[in-house]
C-alpha positions as CSV (number, residue, x, y, z in Angstrom):
1,M,0.0,0.0,0.0
2,T,1.4,3.4,-0.9
3,N,1.3,6.4,1.4
4,P,-1.5,8.7,0.3
5,M,0.3,11.7,1.6
6,A,3.0,11.1,-1.0
7,H,0.7,12.6,-3.6
8,L,0.1,15.8,-1.8
9,R,1.9,19.0,-2.7
10,S,1.3,22.4,-1.2
11,L,1.0,25.4,-3.5
12,P,1.4,29.0,-2.2
13,M,-1.6,31.4,-2.5
14,D,-2.2,35.0,-1.7
15,G,-3.7,35.2,1.8
16,A,-3.5,33.0,4.8
17,E,-4.4,29.7,3.2
18,S,-2.6,27.5,0.6
19,L,-3.8,25.0,-2.0
20,V,-2.7,21.4,-2.0
21,S,-2.4,19.4,-5.2
22,L,-4.1,16.0,-4.6
23,H,-3.8,12.9,-6.7
24,A,-6.6,10.5,-6.1
25,E,-7.9,7.3,-7.7
26,V,-11.6,7.1,-7.9
27,P,-14.0,4.4,-9.2
28,E,-14.9,4.9,-12.8
29,P,-18.7,5.4,-12.1
30,L,-17.8,8.4,-9.9
31,L,-15.6,9.9,-12.7
32,V,-18.4,9.4,-15.2
33,A,-21.0,10.9,-12.9
34,M,-18.7,13.9,-12.2
35,R,-18.1,14.5,-15.9
36,Q,-21.9,14.3,-16.6
37,F,-22.6,16.8,-13.8
38,I,-20.0,19.2,-15.1
39,E,-21.3,19.0,-18.6
40,R,-24.8,19.9,-17.3
41,H,-23.6,22.6,-15.0
42,P,-20.9,24.7,-16.8
43,N,-20.4,27.0,-13.8
44,W,-18.9,24.0,-11.9
45,D,-15.5,22.4,-12.7
46,Q,-13.7,19.3,-11.2
47,Y,-11.9,21.4,-8.7
48,R,-15.0,23.2,-7.3
49,L,-17.0,19.9,-7.3
50,F,-14.3,18.0,-5.4
51,Q,-13.7,20.9,-2.9
52,A,-17.5,21.2,-2.2
53,A,-17.9,17.4,-1.8
54,L,-14.9,17.0,0.5
55,A,-15.8,20.0,2.6
56,G,-19.5,19.0,2.7
57,F,-18.6,15.5,3.9
58,L,-16.4,16.9,6.6
59,V,-18.9,19.4,7.8
60,Q,-21.7,16.9,7.8
61,N,-19.6,14.4,9.8
62,G,-18.8,16.8,12.7
63,V,-15.6,18.6,11.6
64,R,-15.8,22.0,13.4
65,N,-13.3,24.1,11.5
66,R,-14.0,27.6,10.3
67,G,-11.8,27.2,7.2
68,V,-13.5,24.0,6.2
69,T,-17.0,25.6,6.6
70,R,-15.9,28.7,4.7
71,C,-14.6,26.4,1.8
72,Y,-17.9,24.5,1.8
73,L,-20.0,27.7,1.7
74,A,-17.8,29.4,-0.8
75,N,-18.2,26.6,-3.3
76,L,-22.0,26.5,-2.8
77,F,-22.3,30.3,-3.1
78,P,-19.5,31.4,-5.5
79,G,-18.9,35.1,-5.7
80,H,-20.5,35.8,-2.2
81,Q,-17.9,38.0,-0.5
82,A,-18.7,36.8,3.0
83,F,-17.4,33.3,2.3
84,S,-14.1,34.3,0.7
85,V,-10.8,33.8,2.5
86,P,-10.2,36.9,4.7
87,A,-7.3,39.1,3.8
88,A,-4.1,38.6,5.8
């Protein structure tokens, strides 16, 4: 079994948070469903969908972290200033 952390790479961003590049293997039915969803909803892309799904899962399963909640809400309500990352 390989170490899943080996595929993570931090990328610097403006502001207090950073992005992490993530390599993940997913079952083909999930990939197909993701592509179909993105085709029907052009305002979504694979990055926004994955971020919203991961943040939503964490929030719904008891993670109490302001940054995670902010990411979840920012992906659900893009362009809403209140959910963007605060300036450093």
